[in-house]
C-alpha positions in Angstrom: -20.9 29.2 2.5 -20.5 26.6 5.3 -16.9 25.0 5.5 -18.8 21.5 4.8 -20.5 22.9 1.6 -17.0 23.8 0.2 -15.4 21.1 0.7 -18.6 19.0 -0.8 -18.3 21.4 -3.8 -14.2 20.8 -4.2 -15.1 16.7 -4.0 -17.6 17.1 -6.7 -15.0 18.9 -8.7 -12.3 16.3 -7.9 -14.8 13.4 -9.1 -15.0 15.3 -12.8 -11.6 15.1 -13.0 -11.0 11.6 -12.3 -13.6 10.2 -14.3 -12.5 12.7 -17.2 -8.7 11.2 -16.9 -9.6 7.7 -16.4 -12.0 7.7 -19.5 -9.2 9.8 -21.6 -6.7 7.2 -20.6 -9.1 4.6 -21.2 -9.9 6.0 -24.6 -6.3 5.7 -26.2 -5.6 2.7 -27.8 -1.7 2.2 -29.0 -0.5 -1.3 -29.5 3.3 0.0 -29.5 2.8 1.4 -25.8 4.0 -1.4 -23.6 1.3 -0.8 -21.0 -1.5 -1.3 -23.9 0.2 -4.2 -25.1 -0.2 -5.8 -21.2 -3.6 -4.7 -21.1 -4.5 -7.1 -24.4 -4.2 -9.9 -22.0 -5.8 -8.3 -18.8 -8.8 -5.8 -20.2 -11.5 -8.1 -19.3 -10.2 -8.5 -15.7 -9.4 -5.1 -15.0 -10.7 -3.3 -11.8 -13.3 -0.6 -12.2 -12.0 2.5 -10.6 -14.7 4.9 -11.9 -17.7 2.8 -10.3 -15.4 2.7 -7.1 -15.0 6.1 -6.6 -18.6 7.1 -7.8 -20.1 4.8 -4.9 -17.5 5.9 -2.6 -17.8 9.3 -2.8 -21.5 9.0 -2.7 -21.2 7.0 0.9 -18.5 9.7 2.4 -20.5 12.8 1.3 -23.9 11.4 3.5 -21.4 11.0 6.5 -19.3 13.8 5.8 -22.8 15.9 5.5 -23.8 14.7 9.2 -20.5 15.6 10.6 -20.7 12.4 13.0 -17.3 12.9 14.9 -18.8 16.5 16.3 -21.2 14.7 18.3 -19.0 12.0 19.7 -16.4 12.5 22.6 -12.6 11.7 21.8 -13.5 8.5 24.5 -16.3 7.7 22.4 -14.6 7.9 19.1 -12.0 5.5 20.7 -14.8 3.3 21.8 -16.1 2.4 18.6 -12.5 2.1 17.2 -12.3 -0.4 19.4 -15.6 -2.4 19.3 -14.8 -2.3 15.5 -11.2 -3.9 15.8 -13.3 -6.4 18.6 -15.7 -7.3 16.0 -13.3 -7.9 13.7 -11.0 -10.3 15.5 -14.4 -12.2 16.4 -15.2 -12.3 12.5 -11.8 -14.1 11.8 -12.2 -16.7 15.0 -15.8 -17.9 13.5 -14.0 -18.1 9.9 -11.4 -19.9 11.5 -13.8 -22.2 13.0 -15.8 -22.6 10.2 -13.0 -23.9 8.1 -11.7 -26.5 11.0 -14.9 -28.0 10.5 -14.9 -28.4 7.1 -11.5 -29.7 7.3 -12.5 -32.2 9.9 -13.0 -35.9 8.5 -15.1 -36.8 11.6 -17.5 -34.0 10.5 -20.4 -35.8 9.0 -23.0 -33.2 8.6 -20.5 -30.0 8.2 -23.5 -27.9 7.6 -25.3 -28.7 10.6 -22.0 -28.5 12.5 -21.1 -24.8 11.7 -24.8 -23.1 11.3 -24.4 -21.4 14.5 -21.3 -19.9 13.4 -22.4 -19.2 9.9 -25.3 -17.4 11.6 -22.8 -15.5 13.8 -20.7 -14.4 10.9 -23.8 -13.3 8.9 -25.0 -11.0 11.6 -21.0 -10.2 12.5 -20.6 -9.1 8.8 -23.8 -6.8 9.0 -22.5 -5.1 11.7 -19.3 -4.3 10.5 -20.3 -3.0 7.5 -23.0 -0.8 9.2 -20.2 0.5 11.8 -17.5 1.2 9.3 -18.2 4.6 7.9 -18.1 5.8 11.3 -15.0 4.0 12.3 -13.7 5.8 8.8 -15.1 9.3 10.0 -13.1 8.6 13.4 -9.9 8.0 11.4 -10.2 10.4 9.2 -10.7 13.1 11.7 -8.1 11.7 13.9 -5.2 11.7 11.2 -6.3 15.3 10.1 -6.0 16.5 13.5 -2.4 15.1 13.8 -1.4 16.2 10.2 -2.3 19.8 11.3 -0.2 19.5 14.3 2.3 18.4 11.7 2.1 21.7 9.8 0.4 19.9 6.9 -2.8 21.5 6.4 -3.9 24.8 5.6 -6.4 26.7 7.7 -6.8 23.3 9.9 -8.1 21.3 6.7 -6.0 18.7 4.9 -5.8 19.5 1.1 -7.4 17.3 -0.2 -9.6 16.3 3.1 -8.5 13.0 4.0 -10.8 10.5 2.4 -10.2 6.7 2.9 -12.6 3.3 2.4 -11.7 0.1 3.4 -12.5 -2.6 0.7 -11.5 -5.4 -0.9 -8.2 -4.0 -3.1 -7.6 -5.0 -6.3 -4.3 -6.6 -7.3 -1.3 -5.4 -9.4 0.0 -6.9 -12.5 3.4 -5.9 -12.7 5.7 -6.1 -15.9 9.3 -6.0 -15.9 11.9 -6.3 -18.7 13.5 -9.7 -18.3 17.2 -7.5 -19.1 16.9 -4.8 -16.3 14.6 -4.5 -13.4 12.1 -2.0 -14.1 8.4 -1.4 -14.2 7.0 -0.9 -17.6 3.1 -1.5 -16.4 1.1 -1.4 -13.3 -2.6 -2.8 -14.2 -4.9 -3.2 -11.6 -6.8 -6.0 -11.9 -10.2 -7.5 -9.8 -9.7 -8.9 -6.5 -11.5 -12.0 -6.8 -9.1 -14.0 -9.2 -8.5 -17.3 -8.0 -4.6 -18.6 -8.2 -4.8 -20.6 -11.0 -6.1 -17.6 -13.2 -3.7 -15.5 -11.6 -0.5 -18.0 -12.5 -2.4 -18.0 -16.2 -2.3 -14.5 -16.6 1.3 -14.0 -15.5 2.4 -17.2 -17.6 0.5 -15.6 -20.8 1.6 -12.0 -20.2 5.5 -13.5 -19.9 5.2 -15.7 -22.5 3.5 -14.0 -25.2 5.6 -10.2 -24.5 9.0 -11.9 -23.4 9.0 -10.4 -20.1 8.7 -11.1 -16.2 5.2 -10.3 -14.5 4.0 -11.0 -11.2 0.3 -10.5 -9.6 1.1 -8.9 -6.0 -1.3 -7.9 -3.4 -1.4 -4.3 -2.1 -2.5 -2.7 1.0 -3.9 0.7 -0.5 -4.7 2.7 -3.4 -3.7 6.4 -3.9 -7.5 7.2 -5.9 -10.0 9.1 -3.9 -11.1 8.6 -1.4 -8.0 6.2 -0.9 -8.5 2.5 -1.0 -7.2 0.6 2.1 -7.3 -3.2 3.3 -9.4 -4.1 6.0 -7.2 -5.5 8.9 -7.3 -6.0 12.8 -4.3 -4.0 13.2 -4.4 -0.6 13.9 -1.3 0.6 13.9 -0.7 -0.8 10.3 -4.2 1.0 8.9 -3.4 4.7 10.3 -0.1 4.4 8.9 -1.6 3.1 5.1 -3.9 5.8 5.5 -1.8 8.4 6.2 0.5 6.8 3.3 -2.0 6.8 0.6 -3.5 10.2 1.7 0.4 11.4 1.2 0.1 10.4 -2.5 -3.4 12.4 -3.0 -1.1 15.4 -1.2 1.7 14.6 -3.5 -0.6 14.6 -6.6 -1.5 18.7 -6.3 2.3 19.2 -6.7 4.9 18.6 -9.3 6.5 15.6 -7.7 3.5 13.3 -7.7 1.7 14.7 -10.9 5.5 13.1 -12.6 5.4 9.8 -10.6 4.6 7.7 -13.5 7.0 9.9 -16.1 10.3 7.8 -15.0 11.1 4.5 -12.6 13.4 7.1 -10.4 10.1 9.4 -9.8 8.1 6.3 -8.8 10.6 5.4 -6.2 10.9 9.1 -4.9 6.9 9.3 -4.4 6.9 5.9 -2.8 9.5 6.4 -0.4 8.1 9.8 0.6 5.0 8.2 1.3 6.4 5.5 3.0 8.2 7.8 5.3 5.4 10.4 5.8 2.9 7.4 6.1 5.0 6.3 9.0 5.7 8.9 11.0 2.1 10.4 10.9 1.0 6.9 11.4 3.2 6.8 14.7 1.8 10.2 16.0 -1.9 9.6 15.4 -0.8 6.0 17.9 0.9 8.0 20.6 -1.7 11.2 20.5 -5.0 8.6 20.4 -4.2 4.9 21.0 -0.8 5.0 23.0 -1.7 1.8 24.3 -0.8 0.6 20.8 2.3 2.2 20.8 5.4 -0.1 20.3 7.6 -0.4 23.1 10.5 1.9 22.9 13.5 -0.1 21.5 16.7 0.1 24.0 20.1 0.0 22.6 21.0 -3.1 20.8 23.4 -5.1 22.6 26.6 -6.2 21.1 26.6 -8.9 18.6 28.2 -11.9 19.9 31.3 -13.0 18.2 30.5 -16.1 15.5 32.2 -18.6 17.7 29.8 -17.9 20.6 26.9 -18.1 18.1 24.4 -21.4 18.4 22.9 -20.7 14.9 22.9 -17.8 12.9 19.6 -15.7 12.4 17.8 -15.3 9.3 18.0 -11.5 8.4 15.1 -11.3 5.6 16.2 -7.5 4.7 19.5 -8.4 4.3 18.8 -11.7 2.6 16.8 -9.9 0.3 19.4 -6.9 -0.2 21.9 -9.4 -1.5 19.8 -11.2 -3.6 18.9 -7.9 -5.5 22.6 -7.1 -5.8 23.3 -10.3 -7.1 20.4 -10.5 -9.6 21.2 -6.6 -11.1 25.2 -7.8 -11.7 24.0 -10.6 -13.6 21.8 -9.0 -15.3 23.8 -6.2 -16.5 26.6 -8.6 -17.4 23.5 -10.1 -19.9 23.2 -13.6 -17.8 19.3 -13.3 -17.6 18.8 -17.0 -17.7 21.4 -17.1 -15.2 19.6 -14.4 -13.3 16.3 -15.9 -12.8 17.7 -19.4 -11.9 19.6 -17.7 -9.4 16.7 -15.8 -8.2 14.4 -19.5 -8.2 17.2 -20.4 -6.2 17.1 -17.8 -3.8 13.0 -17.8 -3.5 13.7 -22.0 -2.3 16.3 -20.6 0.1 13.9 -17.9 1.4 10.9 -20.8 1.8 13.4 -22.9 3.8 13.9 -19.8 6.4 9.9 -19.9 6.6 9.1 -16.7 4.3 6.7 -17.7 1.7 7.4 -16.0 -1.6 5.5 -17.5 -4.5 7.6 -15.9 -7.4 10.6 -14.1 -6.9 11.7 -12.4 -10.4 12.3 -9.1 -12.3 8.7 -7.6 -11.5 9.2 -8.6 -7.8 12.0 -6.1 -7.4 10.2 -3.5 -9.9 7.2 -3.4 -7.6 9.1 -3.8 -4.2 12.3 -2.1 -4.6 10.4 1.0 -5.2 9.7 1.4 -1.4 12.7 2.3 -0.4 12.3 3.7 3.1 14.7 1.5 4.5 18.3 1.1 4.0 18.5 -2.7 3.1 15.7 -4.9 0.9 14.5 -5.4 -2.1 15.7 -1.9 -3.7 19.5 -3.2 -3.7 22.1 -0.4 -4.6 19.5 1.9 -6.2 20.7 5.4 -5.1 17.4 7.1 -5.5 15.8 5.7 -1.8 18.8 6.3 -0.2 18.8 10.4 -1.6 15.5 10.6 -0.2 16.1 9.5 3.0 19.1 11.8 3.3 16.7 14.8 2.5 14.6 13.3 5.2 17.3 13.3 7.9 18.5 16.9 6.9 14.7 18.3 7.1 13.9 20.2 10.2 10.4 18.8 10.4 8.2 16.5 8.0 6.3 19.5 6.7 10.1 21.1 5.8 10.9 17.8 4.2 7.2 17.6 2.0 7.4 21.1 1.2 10.9 20.3 -0.5 10.2 16.9 -2.4 6.9 18.7 -3.8 9.2 20.5 -6.4 11.7 17.6 -6.9 10.8 16.8 -10.8 13.8 14.5 -11.4 16.3 12.3 -9.3 18.9 15.1 -10.3 17.0 17.7 -8.6 16.8 15.4 -5.8 20.7 15.1 -5.3 20.7 18.9 -6.1 18.4 19.7 -2.9 20.6 17.1 -1.1 23.8 19.0 -1.8 22.6 22.4 -0.8 21.3 21.1 2.8 
């Protein structure tokens, strides 16, 4: 049997499994379940993953059968990616120019004034959509090559095969109790909800269930194929594609199976995917697109003494870290209203320093605090992310790190691994 035939048979089996899992999850209705309580507000706004997966796999199957990357040289593959990025940038420019025309009160006939630009926008969109599957195939191939070089494949083939599709992403409604920062629900809602409806949904859930709620944008979703947002930032894109594939990779192992079992396991999974996605993404850029590699960072200069500083530098991560620590302390003391007032005051402080955060609440920290691959930030003093980082620093390679993480079933198991290393 040909390798390509084997791969697509595997994909067909995965598709059946995904549909069964999603169908089973949606058939269970228990209003004592916190997630089902939230879904009473979101059921008619939720994203349809089953239809999306079927359509995306059909697209991937057609391009996988063609195996287009074997007919393109390495330089031709790079040219396809560069051309695609150029078109995306031009599309952004055209959209901005059209928006400027419609915002200009001096332009009487805005339709006529923007007609040529509108035609260009239509043509660019058609070209981008036509080229997108080829560019995805190229990046899938390149990331798979690097995954093999890092020892993350079986017989040179990533398992599961690395597949992603650029698409408008659903947004995530995150819910946390008010008395403690802890994610109790993550519901995917349609990507086209206007801000007024988003706010109404958050307020309805928060008021109806006495919880903290927030709808957040996301960069990718670890379904299969994975979902990734469109961007002109190649570094960001390959990192996110790698991050989401790592979720697919971990789902076949105990650590990924237990993703939703406890808040620490979610943090373990997301922090692991962040670390691995960053390392794989950096390796892809260095291997195939070295001109996009960031400049090497020199040793930081000694920090000047306070009396020599004209203005203090605003450090977002440090300030957010401090905000989380203080919020946790207030909640631990039972001062819920005081904690919420403090978070709002801090939100305004961030706004004054150029960071537009629409809402800063328990749900915000429950979501962003799970990505704890860096020492400071919204995770606060949560020791789980630090334990994942410690295991990575003590591992001889990324493959060694992931091999150990694969069997982690709890925070306590992770601690025992670190003690043995």
